[in-house]
N, C-alpha and C positions, 0 to 999 in steps of 0.2 A: 504494500500500500504506500501511496505517496502522501507525504505530510507537508503542510506549509508552515509558515511561522505561527499561524493561529492554530492552537492545539487544544483549547478548552472545550472538549466534546461533552463536558458535564452540563453545558447550557441546555436548559429545558425549552424546547420550541413551543411557540404558541400555535403554530400550524406546520404541516408537513406537505411536501410536494415531491412526487417521483417524476422526474423529467426523462427517465429512461435514457435512451441514446440520442436524444434531441440535440441537434447541432447548435452552435453558438448563436447564430442570428435568431432563430426561432426561440431558443432557450431564454435569451435575455429579453426578448419582447414579452414573453409570458411572465417572466420573473418581475419585470417592471410593473405589469398589471397586478400581479399578486401582492407585491409589496405596497403598491399605492393604496390597496384596499385594506391594509393592515394598520393598526394603531402605531404611532411613533414609538420606537423603542421595542416593539414586538420582534420576536425571533422566528424566522422561517427556516425549517430544516429542508434542504434541497438534496435529493439523491440524483446525481447526474453521472451517467456512465460514459458519456462522450469522451474520447481520448483528449480533446482539447480543454475540457472543463478545469483541470488543475491550473491552467494558465489563464483561461478566459474569465472564470468567476472572480478570482482575486483582482484582476485588472478592472473588471466591470465595477466591482465594489469601490475601488479607489477612484474611478472616474465619476461615479454617481453619488459618493458620500455615504453609502451604506457601510456598515461595519461587518467584516468577515470575522465572526467570533471564533469559529473553529473550522478546520478543514482537514479531512482525512478521507481521501478518495474512497468511495464515491459520495461521501456525505459532507455537506457544507452547511454551516449554521450562519445565517445572515441576519443581522439586526437592522431593522428599518431605521433610517435616519430620522432625526427629530422633526424636520420640516419637509 
């Protein structure tokens, strides 16, 4: 398993989503919608098996201001930004 700098997988998610093998473009579009509908500070557990996910999801979080709380492929815990 690949691990990123974010390792706190003890985070309890408010919601979960299995993205399966969905590619980057489709994955981040759906992820944007899901997080938009969540409360600020809420945590979404994403299961993403696409080979690009270990690089794509952390980069997307940095670009959008959401926090990657934990990442251990294929699971990613993303905290919705405050605004």
